[in-house]
C-alpha positions in Angstrom: 35.3 -42.9 -24.8 38.4 -42.8 -26.6 38.4 -46.3 -27.9 37.0 -45.1 -31.3 38.6 -41.8 -31.9 38.7 -42.0 -35.7 35.4 -40.6 -37.6 33.7 -42.6 -39.9 34.4 -42.4 -43.7 32.1 -39.9 -44.1 33.1 -37.6 -41.4 35.3 -35.1 -42.7 37.3 -31.9 -41.1 36.0 -30.1 -38.4 37.0 -26.6 -38.7 35.4 -25.1 -41.5 38.3 -24.4 -44.1 38.9 -22.6 -47.2 36.6 -20.7 -49.3 33.6 -22.8 -48.9 32.8 -22.0 -45.3 30.3 -19.1 -44.6 29.7 -17.8 -41.1 30.6 -14.9 -39.3 33.9 -14.7 -37.0 33.3 -14.1 -33.2 36.2 -14.2 -31.0 35.7 -16.7 -28.4 36.2 -16.2 -24.6 37.1 -19.2 -22.3 35.3 -20.8 -19.5 32.5 -18.6 -18.6 32.7 -16.7 -15.7 36.6 -16.9 -15.7 39.2 -15.3 -17.6 40.8 -18.4 -19.3 40.6 -18.9 -22.7 39.8 -20.4 -26.1 41.1 -20.3 -29.4 39.3 -17.7 -31.6 36.6 -18.7 -34.1 38.1 -19.3 -37.5 34.6 -19.8 -38.8 35.5 -18.9 -42.5 37.7 -17.8 -44.8 35.4 -14.8 -44.8 36.1 -14.2 -40.9 39.6 -15.0 -40.2 40.1 -12.8 -36.8 43.3 -11.1 -35.8 45.9 -11.1 -33.3 47.8 -9.0 -30.6 50.4 -9.2 -27.8 51.1 -6.6 -25.3 53.1 -5.8 -22.3 53.6 -2.7 -20.4 53.5 1.1 -21.9 56.9 1.1 -23.7 57.6 4.0 -26.2 57.1 3.0 -29.6 59.1 3.5 -32.6 57.8 5.0 -35.7 55.9 2.4 -37.9 56.6 2.2 -41.5 53.5 2.2 -43.5 52.9 0.1 -46.6 51.8 1.4 -49.6 48.2 1.9 -50.7 46.5 -0.2 -53.2 45.4 1.9 -56.0 42.4 -0.2 -57.5 40.0 2.5 -58.0 40.1 6.2 -58.8 37.8 7.2 -55.7 39.7 8.5 -52.8 37.7 6.5 -50.4 39.2 3.3 -52.0 42.7 4.8 -52.5 43.0 5.9 -49.0 41.4 3.0 -47.2 43.6 1.4 -44.9 41.7 -2.0 -45.2 43.1 -2.3 -48.7 46.7 -1.8 -48.0 49.3 -4.3 -49.4 50.4 -5.7 -46.1 50.1 -8.9 -43.9 49.9 -6.5 -41.1 46.7 -4.6 -40.9 46.5 -0.9 -40.2 44.9 -1.2 -36.9 46.0 2.1 -35.8 44.1 3.7 -38.6 41.0 1.4 -39.6 37.8 3.2 -38.4 34.1 2.8 -38.9 33.9 5.0 -41.9 36.5 2.6 -43.9 34.6 -0.5 -43.1 31.5 -0.2 -45.9 33.5 1.2 -49.0 36.6 -1.0 -48.0 34.5 -4.4 -47.7 32.5 -3.3 -50.9 35.6 -3.1 -52.8 36.9 -6.4 -51.4 33.3 -8.1 -52.6 33.3 -7.1 -55.8 37.0 -8.1 -56.7 36.0 -11.7 -54.8 32.9 -11.8 -57.0 34.6 -11.1 -60.3 37.5 -13.7 -59.5 35.3 -16.4 -58.5 33.2 -15.9 -61.6 36.3 -16.2 -63.6 37.4 -19.4 -61.9 33.7 -20.9 -62.4 33.9 -20.2 -66.0 37.3 -21.7 -66.8 37.3 -24.3 -63.9 39.4 -27.4 -64.1 39.5 -30.2 -61.4 43.3 -29.6 -61.0 45.2 -28.4 -57.7 47.1 -25.3 -59.2 43.6 -24.1 -61.4 41.3 -24.7 -58.3 42.7 -24.8 -54.9 45.2 -22.3 -55.4 43.5 -19.5 -56.9 40.6 -19.5 -54.5 43.0 -19.4 -51.8 44.4 -16.3 -53.3 41.1 -14.8 -54.3 39.7 -15.1 -50.6 42.7 -14.2 -48.7 41.8 -10.2 -49.0 38.5 -10.9 -47.6 39.6 -13.0 -44.5 42.2 -10.6 -43.4 40.2 -7.5 -44.2 37.0 -8.9 -42.4 39.1 -10.5 -39.6 40.6 -7.1 -39.0 37.3 -5.5 -38.6 35.7 -7.8 -36.5 38.8 -8.0 -34.3 38.6 -4.3 -33.8 35.0 -4.9 -32.8 36.3 -7.3 -30.0 38.9 -5.0 -28.7 38.0 -1.3 -29.4 34.2 -1.5 -29.9 32.2 1.6 -30.6 28.7 2.5 -31.8 30.0 3.7 -35.2 31.9 0.6 -35.8 29.0 -1.7 -34.7 26.6 0.4 -37.1 29.2 0.0 -39.9 29.3 -3.9 -39.0 25.7 -4.5 -39.3 25.4 -2.9 -42.7 28.1 -5.1 -44.2 27.7 -8.4 -42.3 24.8 -9.7 -44.3 27.1 -9.3 -47.5 29.8 -11.2 -46.1 27.5 -13.9 -45.3 25.9 -13.6 -48.7 29.1 -13.9 -50.3 30.2 -16.8 -48.3 27.2 -18.5 -49.4 27.5 -17.8 -52.9 31.1 -19.6 -53.1 30.1 -22.4 -50.7 26.9 -23.1 -52.8 28.7 -22.9 -56.2 27.8 -26.1 -58.1 31.1 -25.6 -60.3 33.4 -25.4 -57.5 31.9 -28.2 -55.5 31.8 -30.4 -58.7 35.5 -29.6 -59.3 36.4 -30.4 -55.6 34.8 -34.0 -56.1 36.2 -34.6 -59.6 39.9 -33.8 -58.4 39.4 -35.9 -55.1 38.4 -38.7 -57.3 41.0 -38.1 -60.2 44.0 -37.1 -58.4 43.4 -38.6 -54.8 46.4 -41.2 -55.4 48.8 -38.4 -56.3 48.1 -35.9 -53.6 49.7 -35.9 -50.2 47.7 -36.5 -47.0 47.3 -32.8 -46.1 45.8 -31.9 -49.4 43.4 -34.9 -49.1 42.3 -33.7 -45.9 42.0 -30.0 -47.3 39.4 -31.6 -50.0 37.8 -33.7 -47.6 37.0 -30.5 -45.6 36.0 -28.4 -48.4 33.7 -30.8 -49.9 32.0 -31.4 -46.2 31.8 -28.0 -45.7 30.3 -27.3 -49.0 27.5 -29.8 -47.9 27.0 -28.2 -44.5 26.6 -25.0 -46.2 23.7 -26.4 -48.3 25.2 -27.2 -51.7 22.4 -30.2 -52.2 19.6 -27.8 -51.6 17.5 -26.4 -54.1 14.6 -24.0 -54.5 12.7 -22.8 -51.4 14.9 -25.1 -49.1 18.1 -23.0 -50.4 16.4 -19.8 -50.2 15.2 -20.8 -46.5 18.8 -22.0 -45.6 20.1 -18.7 -46.8 17.8 -16.9 -44.7 18.8 -18.6 -41.6 22.3 -18.1 -42.2 21.7 -14.4 -42.6 19.7 -14.3 -39.1 21.9 -16.6 -37.4 24.9 -14.3 -38.0 23.0 -11.2 -37.1 21.6 -12.7 -33.8 25.2 -13.9 -32.9 26.4 -10.3 -33.1 23.4 -9.0 -31.3 23.9 -11.7 -28.4 27.5 -10.7 -28.2 26.8 -7.0 -28.1 24.1 -7.4 -25.7 26.4 -9.0 -23.2 29.2 -6.3 -23.5 26.7 -3.5 -23.3 25.4 -4.9 -20.0 28.9 -5.5 -18.5 29.7 -1.9 -19.6 26.5 -0.5 -17.9 27.3 -1.8 -14.7 29.0 0.7 -12.1 29.0 0.5 -8.6 30.8 3.3 -6.6 31.6 3.1 -3.0 32.4 6.1 -0.9 32.5 4.6 2.5 35.6 2.9 3.7 33.8 0.5 5.5 32.1 -0.7 2.2 35.5 -1.7 1.1 36.5 -4.0 3.9 38.6 -6.9 3.0 39.8 -5.8 -0.3 43.6 -5.7 -0.7 45.7 -2.8 -1.8 45.9 -3.8 -5.5 42.1 -4.3 -5.7 41.6 -1.0 -4.1 44.3 0.7 -6.7 42.2 -0.9 -9.5 38.9 0.3 -8.0 40.4 3.9 -7.4 41.6 4.1 -11.2 38.1 2.8 -12.6 36.5 5.5 -10.5 38.7 8.0 -12.2 38.2 6.7 -15.6 34.6 5.6 -15.6 32.6 7.5 -12.9 34.1 10.9 -13.4 36.0 11.1 -10.0 39.4 12.4 -11.0 40.2 13.1 -7.2 39.6 9.4 -6.1 42.5 7.9 -4.3 43.6 4.5 -3.1 43.2 5.4 0.5 39.9 7.7 0.5 38.2 6.5 -2.5 35.6 6.8 -3.9 36.2 3.2 -5.4 34.5 2.0 -8.6 33.5 -1.6 -9.3 32.5 -3.3 -12.8 31.5 -6.5 -14.0 34.7 -6.9 -15.8 36.9 -9.9 -14.7 39.7 -8.3 -12.6 37.0 -6.2 -10.6 34.5 -8.7 -10.4 36.7 -11.4 -9.0 38.2 -8.8 -6.6 34.7 -8.4 -5.1 33.9 -12.1 -5.1 37.1 -13.2 -3.5 38.0 -10.5 -1.2 35.1 -8.4 0.0 33.9 -8.8 3.7 30.6 -7.1 2.8 28.3 -9.9 1.8 25.6 -7.7 0.5 28.1 -6.3 -1.9 29.0 -9.8 -3.2 25.5 -10.8 -3.3 24.9 -7.6 -5.6 27.8 -8.0 -7.7 27.3 -11.9 -8.1 23.4 -11.1 -8.9 24.5 -8.5 -11.5 27.0 -10.8 -13.1 24.6 -13.9 -13.6 21.6 -11.7 -15.0 23.7 -9.7 -17.4 22.0 -9.3 -20.7 18.4 -10.1 -19.2 15.3 -9.0 -18.2 16.1 -10.1 -14.8 18.9 -8.2 -14.7 17.3 -5.0 -15.7 17.8 -5.0 -19.6 15.5 -3.6 -22.0 13.6 -5.9 -24.4 16.3 -5.0 -26.9 19.0 -6.0 -24.7 17.5 -9.1 -23.4 19.3 -12.1 -24.7 16.6 -14.6 -23.8 14.5 -14.4 -26.8 17.7 -14.1 -29.0 19.2 -17.4 -27.5 15.8 -19.2 -27.8 15.6 -17.9 -31.6 19.3 -19.1 -32.3 18.3 -22.5 -30.9 15.2 -22.7 -33.1 17.0 -21.7 -36.3 19.9 -24.1 -35.7 17.4 -27.0 -35.2 15.7 -25.8 -38.3 18.9 -25.5 -40.6 20.0 -29.1 -39.3 16.9 -30.7 -40.4 17.2 -28.9 -43.6 20.6 -30.5 -44.1 19.2 -33.8 -43.2 20.0 -34.2 -39.6 17.9 -34.6 -36.6 19.3 -31.7 -34.4 22.4 -29.2 -34.5 24.5 -31.6 -32.2 24.8 -33.9 -35.0 25.8 -31.2 -37.5 28.4 -30.3 -34.6 29.7 -33.9 -34.3 30.1 -34.4 -37.8 32.9 -32.1 -37.7 34.5 -33.2 -34.3 36.7 -36.3 -33.3 33.7 -37.5 -30.9 30.5 -38.8 -31.8 27.4 -37.3 -29.6 27.4 -40.8 -27.6 31.0 -40.6 -26.8 30.9 -37.1 -25.8 28.2 -37.9 -23.5 30.2 -40.9 -22.1 33.0 -38.9 -21.4 31.0 -36.2 -19.6 29.0 -38.8 -17.4 32.4 -40.6 -16.7 34.0 -37.2 -15.4 30.6 -36.4 -13.4 30.9 -39.8 -11.8 34.3 -39.3 -10.5 33.8 -35.6 -9.3 30.6 -35.1 -8.0 31.0 -36.8 -4.4 34.3 -34.6 -4.4 32.5 -31.5 -5.1 29.6 -32.4 -2.5 32.7 -32.8 0.1 34.1 -29.6 -1.1 31.0 -27.6 -0.2 30.8 -29.5 3.1 34.1 -28.6 4.0 33.7 -24.9 3.2 30.5 -24.7 5.2 32.3 -26.4 8.3 35.0 -24.0 8.0 32.9 -20.9 7.6 31.2 -22.1 10.6 34.3 -22.6 12.6 35.0 -18.8 11.8 31.9 -17.8 13.1 30.2 -16.8 9.9 26.4 -16.6 10.4 25.8 -17.3 6.5 27.2 -20.8 7.2 24.6 -22.0 9.4 21.3 -20.2 8.0 19.2 -22.3 5.9 20.9 -24.0 3.1 24.4 -23.0 4.4 26.7 -21.0 2.1 25.3 -19.3 -1.2 26.9 -18.9 -4.6 28.1 -15.2 -3.6 29.8 -16.8 -0.4 31.7 -19.8 -1.9 34.7 -17.9 -3.6 35.0 -15.6 -0.5 35.4 -18.6 1.9 37.1 -20.8 -0.6 39.8 -18.4 -0.5 40.1 -18.2 3.2 40.1 -22.0 3.4 42.9 -22.3 0.8 45.0 -19.7 2.9 44.2 -21.8 6.0 45.1 -25.2 4.5 48.0 -24.1 2.2 49.2 -21.0 4.1 49.2 -18.5 1.2 46.7 -16.0 -0.6 46.1 -15.2 -4.1 47.1 -11.6 -3.2 50.3 -12.7 -1.5 50.9 -14.9 -4.7 50.5 -12.5 -7.4 53.3 -10.4 -5.9 55.6 -12.8 -7.6 54.0 -12.5 -11.2 54.9 -9.2 -12.9 53.7 -9.7 -16.5 57.0 -8.7 -18.0 58.7 -11.5 -16.1 56.0 -14.2 -16.8 56.2 -13.2 -20.6 60.2 -13.7 -20.5 59.8 -17.0 -18.6 57.3 -18.2 -21.1 59.4 -17.4 -24.1 62.3 -19.1 -22.6 60.3 -22.3 -22.1 59.2 -22.1 -25.7 62.6 -21.7 -26.7 64.0 -24.7 -24.7 61.3 -27.0 -25.6 60.6 -25.9 -29.3 64.0 -24.6 -30.7 62.5 -21.0 -31.2 63.7 -17.7 -30.2 61.1 -14.9 -29.1 61.9 -11.3 -29.6 60.2 -8.0 -29.0 59.3 -6.1 -32.2 57.5 -2.9 -31.1 57.1 -0.4 -33.6 57.2 -2.9 -36.6 53.5 -3.2 -36.8 50.4 -0.8 -36.2 48.6 -1.5 -33.0 45.2 -0.6 -31.8 45.9 0.5 -28.2 49.2 2.0 -26.7 49.4 -1.3 -24.4 49.7 -3.9 -27.5 52.9 -5.3 -28.2 54.4 -7.0 -31.2 56.6 -9.9 -31.0 58.8 -12.1 -33.7 59.5 -15.7 -33.6 62.6 -17.2 -35.3 64.0 -20.7 -35.6 66.7 -20.8 -32.8 68.9 -22.9 -34.8 68.9 -21.5 -38.2 67.9 -17.9 -37.2 65.1 -17.7 -40.0 62.2 -16.1 -39.4 59.0 -18.4 -38.3 56.0 -16.1 -37.1 54.7 -13.1 -35.3 52.4 -12.2 -32.8 50.6 -9.4 -30.9 49.5 -9.5 -27.4 46.7 -7.4 -25.7 47.0 -8.1 -21.7 44.8 -5.6 -20.1 41.1 -4.9 -19.4 39.4 -2.3 -20.9 35.6 -2.9 -20.0 34.4 0.3 -21.8 35.5 -1.0 -25.1 37.0 -4.5 -25.0 35.1 -8.0 -24.6 35.7 -9.9 -21.6 37.4 -13.3 -21.3 40.8 -14.3 -23.3 41.4 -15.7 -26.7 43.7 -16.5 -29.5 43.1 -15.7 -33.3 44.6 -15.7 -36.5 45.8 -12.5 -38.6 46.9 -14.7 -41.4 48.0 -18.2 -41.9 51.1 -20.0 -43.4 50.7 -20.1 -47.2 52.7 -20.9 -50.2 50.6 -19.6 -52.6 50.3 -16.3 -50.6 54.1 -16.0 -50.4 55.4 -12.7 -50.8 57.8 -11.9 -53.7 61.2 -13.8 -53.1 60.0 -15.9 -50.2 59.1 -19.4 -50.2 55.9 -19.0 -48.0 53.8 -16.3 -46.3 54.6 -16.5 -42.4 51.6 -16.8 -39.9 50.7 -14.0 -37.7 48.5 -14.5 -34.5 47.1 -12.2 -32.0 46.7 -13.1 -28.1 44.0 -11.1 -26.1 43.8 -11.4 -22.3 42.0 -9.3 -19.7 44.4 -9.0 -17.0 44.5 -6.1 -14.5 46.6 -3.1 -15.9 49.5 -1.5 -14.1 48.3 0.8 -11.3 49.9 2.6 -8.5 53.4 2.8 -10.0 53.7 -1.0 -9.7 53.9 -3.4 -13.0 50.8 -5.5 -13.9 50.8 -8.2 -11.2 49.0 -11.4 -12.4 46.9 -13.7 -10.4 48.3 -17.3 -10.8 45.1 -18.1 -12.8 45.8 -15.4 -15.3 49.2 -16.8 -15.5 47.8 -20.1 -16.5 45.3 -18.3 -19.0 48.4 -16.5 -20.7 50.1 -20.1 -21.3 46.8 -21.3 -22.5 46.4 -18.8 -25.3 50.4 -18.8 -26.1 49.7 -22.7 -26.6 46.8 -22.0 -29.3 49.2 -19.3 -30.9 52.0 -21.8 -31.0 50.1 -24.3 -32.9 49.1 -21.6 -35.5 52.9 -20.2 -35.7 55.0 -23.2 -35.8 53.0 -25.4 -38.4 54.6 -26.6 -41.4 51.4 -27.0 -43.5 51.6 -24.6 -46.6 47.9 -24.5 -47.5 45.9 -22.0 -45.3 42.9 -24.3 -44.9 45.1 -26.9 -42.9 47.6 -24.7 -41.5 48.1 -24.1 -37.6 44.5 -24.4 -36.2 42.7 -24.5 -39.4 41.1 -27.8 -40.2 41.9 -29.3 -36.8 38.8 -31.1 -35.3 37.4 -28.5 -32.7 37.6 -31.2 -30.0 41.4 -31.3 -30.6 42.3 -27.7 -31.0 42.4 -27.1 -27.3 45.4 -29.9 -27.0 48.3 -27.3 -27.2 46.5 -24.7 -25.0 45.4 -27.0 -22.1 49.1 -28.8 -22.7 50.9 -25.3 -21.9 49.1 -25.0 -18.7 50.6 -27.9 -17.2 54.3 -26.2 -17.2 53.0 -23.6 -14.4 53.4 -26.5 -11.9 56.9 -27.4 -12.8 59.8 -25.9 -10.7 62.0 -25.0 -13.6 59.4 -23.0 -15.4 58.3 -21.4 -12.0 61.7 -20.1 -11.5 61.7 -18.5 -15.1 58.2 -17.0 -14.6 58.4 -15.6 -11.0 60.3 -12.7 -9.5 58.9 -10.4 -6.8 58.1 -7.2 -8.1 60.2 -5.3 -5.1 62.8 -7.7 -4.6 63.2 -9.9 -7.7 63.5 -12.9 -6.0 61.7 -15.9 -7.4 58.8 -17.7 -5.7 60.3 -19.6 -3.0 60.1 -23.5 -2.9 57.7 -23.5 0.2 55.2 -21.3 -1.4 55.7 -23.4 -4.8 55.2 -26.6 -3.0 51.8 -25.1 -1.7 50.6 -24.1 -5.2 51.4 -27.4 -6.5 49.5 -29.0 -3.6 46.5 -26.6 -3.9 46.3 -27.4 -7.8 43.6 -30.2 -7.1 41.8 -27.9 -4.3 38.3 -28.1 -5.0 38.9 -30.1 -8.2 35.5 -31.9 -8.1 33.9 -28.6 -7.8 35.5 -27.4 -10.9 35.2 -30.4 -12.7 31.3 -30.2 -12.2 31.3 -26.8 -13.3 32.6 -27.5 -16.6 30.6 -30.8 -17.2 27.6 -28.6 -16.4 28.5 -26.1 -19.2 29.0 -29.0 -21.5 25.9 -31.2 -20.6 23.7 -28.2 -21.1 25.0 -27.2 -24.3 24.6 -30.7 -25.7 21.2 -31.1 -24.6 20.1 -27.8 -25.7 21.4 -28.6 -29.2 20.2 -32.2 -29.2 17.1 -33.0 -26.9 15.5 -29.5 -26.5 12.4 -28.8 -28.6 13.7 -25.4 -29.5 10.2 -23.8 -29.7 10.8 -20.7 -27.4 8.8 -22.4 -24.6 5.5 -23.3 -26.5 6.1 -27.1 -25.2 6.2 -25.8 -21.6 9.8 -26.1 -21.3 12.5 -23.3 -22.0 16.3 -23.4 -22.5 16.6 -22.3 -18.8 14.6 -25.4 -17.7 16.8 -27.5 -19.4 20.0 -26.0 -17.8 18.2 -26.4 -14.4 17.7 -29.9 -15.2 21.2 -30.5 -15.9 22.2 -28.7 -12.7 20.3 -31.1 -10.8 22.8 -33.9 -11.8 25.9 -31.4 -11.8 25.4 -28.8 -8.9 25.8 -29.0 -5.4 24.0 -25.7 -4.7 20.3 -25.2 -5.8 20.2 -23.2 -8.8 18.9 -19.7 -8.1 15.5 -18.9 -9.7 16.8 -15.5 -11.4 19.9 -17.0 -12.8 20.2 -16.3 -16.3 23.7 -17.5 -17.2 22.8 -18.7 -20.5 22.1 -15.0 -21.6 25.9 -14.3 -21.3 27.1 -17.8 -22.7 28.6 -16.2 -25.4 30.6 -19.5 -26.1 27.7 -21.3 -27.8 25.5 -18.4 -28.5 28.1 -15.9 -29.8 31.0 -17.9 -31.0 31.7 -21.2 -32.3 31.0 -23.8 -29.4 27.5 -24.7 -30.2 27.3 -28.4 -29.2 31.0 -28.4 -28.7 31.8 -27.0 -25.3 32.7 -30.6 -24.3 35.7 -29.9 -26.3 37.4 -28.6 -23.4 37.4 -31.5 -21.5 37.9 -33.9 -24.5 40.9 -32.3 -25.5 42.0 -31.9 -21.8 42.3 -35.7 -21.6 44.5 -35.4 -24.7 46.6 -32.6 -23.3 47.1 -34.2 -19.8 48.3 -37.4 -21.4 50.5 -35.6 -23.7 52.2 -34.0 -20.7 52.6 -37.0 -18.9 55.1 -37.8 -21.7 57.2 -35.1 -20.3 56.8 -36.5 -16.8 57.9 -39.8 -18.0 61.0 -38.8 -19.1 61.7 -36.7 -16.1 60.9 -32.9 -15.9 64.4 -32.3 -14.5 66.3 -34.0 -17.5 66.9 -31.1 -19.8 68.0 -33.4 -22.6 65.1 -35.7 -22.6 62.7 -32.6 -22.0 64.1 -30.9 -25.0 63.7 -34.2 -27.3 60.3 -34.5 -26.1 59.4 -30.9 -26.9 60.9 -31.2 -30.4 58.8 -34.5 -31.0 55.8 -32.4 -29.8 56.6 -29.5 -32.1 56.9 -31.9 -35.2 53.9 -33.5 -34.6 51.1 -31.8 -32.4 52.3 -28.4 -33.3 53.7 -29.0 -37.0 50.9 -30.9 -38.5 47.7 -28.6 -38.1 44.8 -29.7 -39.8 46.7 -31.8 -42.4 46.3 -35.1 -40.5 43.9 -36.4 -38.6 44.4 -35.5 -34.6 44.1 -39.1 -33.7 47.0 -40.2 -35.8 48.8 -36.9 -34.9 48.5 -38.1 -31.0 49.6 -41.7 -31.8 52.7 -40.2 -33.9 53.6 -38.3 -30.8 52.6 -40.7 -27.9 53.2 -44.1 -29.5 49.7 -45.1 -28.4 45.8 -44.0 -28.1 45.0 -41.5 -25.3 44.0 -42.4 -21.7 42.0 -40.6 -19.4 44.2 -41.5 -16.5 46.5 -38.7 -16.4 43.8 -36.1 -16.3 42.1 -37.9 -13.3 45.5 -38.0 -11.4 46.3 -34.5 -12.3 43.1 -33.3 -11.0 43.3 -35.4 -7.8 40.3 -37.6 -8.8 42.1 -41.0 -9.6 41.4 -42.6 -6.3 37.6 -42.0 -6.7 37.6 -43.4 -10.2 39.7 -46.5 -8.9 37.2 -47.2 -6.1 
């Protein structure tokens, strides 16, 4: 599948770039049903989301406030924190009341500036690209801050304010992206000065031209009007989809008063459940020992029940609620049911694709990827072929183990069910490798994990990460702020936030990274050469409870490394034009390379020594336990691979072969997913399963016909990590040299160079699928 990575001459940039892209920003969570993450949606200059980094509850210094911009005589504008002259948004003061007046002011300024550029337009870099980059920046940072707050600090007033403004955001995006003078100027600049511009500048122009075409620049009259109507409706539907999932997640609260009902749950799970009862169930007297205990569908709580609860009926109740979120089957009202929402989204995307001259939306998506539809399907089918038998064996082994332990569910018709597998999988892992997740998490207090992760980055990439609490406004007391400096020169490079803990009452689930602002020469502050990039990382780990620090599941450690990989690509870029700096302009199926690459270091002894320390004794993870963790890395790898292939195939088929007619042909989107499950799943699909109703990646984020990107990029990331394995993970000198090469290629070049060429620069050859299969323990099956 990787024999032809480069696109055809007409396939340009993947990630919407610059001022011609028009769409809403939606922070993307990672793998559905888990907490692993993805990079945030940078769907437009109109929507560059924001960032945050948090650890603990440290006391904060006073934050120095930037001065207000005084563009208008009205107090509403003068005192609006959305309009402050600072690259650090006033997250602590931006509220719903600021959204409409602030954004209207930004709209007016941007519209006037675009009209000025159009009147005196010239096909020259400094007369076209630079002014547009400057003009659009306040919109991207302002709207990005608003959308970020919706993801981490949701409220009804904020939703209502966004709903009022969002149509105008789309409107102004379309106004710019469908500007004939701007488009013609880009084309003329490309033709006239193509031989004078550098590679990154050419990539930027190609991306702007491509995005203009995808935004309907060639459409006229009724077709353009219809295209714009579709864009508006899709934006509203995407927001509605995400809100419905968040509301359904928030709504579920199960309180248990009887100790018998929490059998099997470890101390940390009971501590979280008691704290939840205090905060969510109005039970101020709840205790760990005597309850009551409250459980939600938020990641940490959901996983505690599914992994540890000995009450099978509780597991089933929790599982059923999770897979029917935002659906009639889960008890949602007509307004909160995402089934008609997702059907309408699919219908509109197909219509949009046809207006643009494509057969389906998957073709639109692939025009922005490294892969073609055929190549993506080829890779997924190859991975399914190597993993399906292993997945079948995984389930058989689990049933046999549960039967051996006397579990009646193992011998009932059909054997173990979906709500049984996580519970018995944890028990089998403990039996096979002699450790439990609960035992393991005692070695991963968040502050220690962060310290070790930063130490790894310093060693590989020659940077220094330091805490800078109090130097930036934050949206919650748990959020921390960090700075990155070049370790050799001491010069500042970037900064980022971290928001690590779950807050189900206001914060979207999952994990993601997004941008506050990108590296830019055009937007350099006075006296500086460039504006430095700022990112935010958002996770949903368990907060500190019971006087203990936040103790992380090992999977949450991997998630943190994943999001940090995204952030590193954004922050360590050397590109100086926003549209191709960092993650911007990188083909979507390559943007997961740095994130998945970083996860591999969690399985190296040197890194484990740095990120682990028992929260009571301070001792690092013992070698014996580390070896077991490494051995367990491929535990149920076939099951996990099939799961990801299932999501990817469902996504591609929904956007390529599905009629998208809301069931009029007799087939619904849910039928398509069930057809895929016949190939990928080892357990029969539950008739009431409505997972699609909470699949925010493709219906509320930027992964429509692109979820396969996780596996495509995992091939690249596994091969990239194998370069470190080849030089010797214990050879510090060689590791540092290889790390510098990774920084100078994969992390530095951003969207300014095609990812196939970037990979070639780093690896010296085209990628191979062998390292991924080897790391997954599936290579022998592939060879046979």
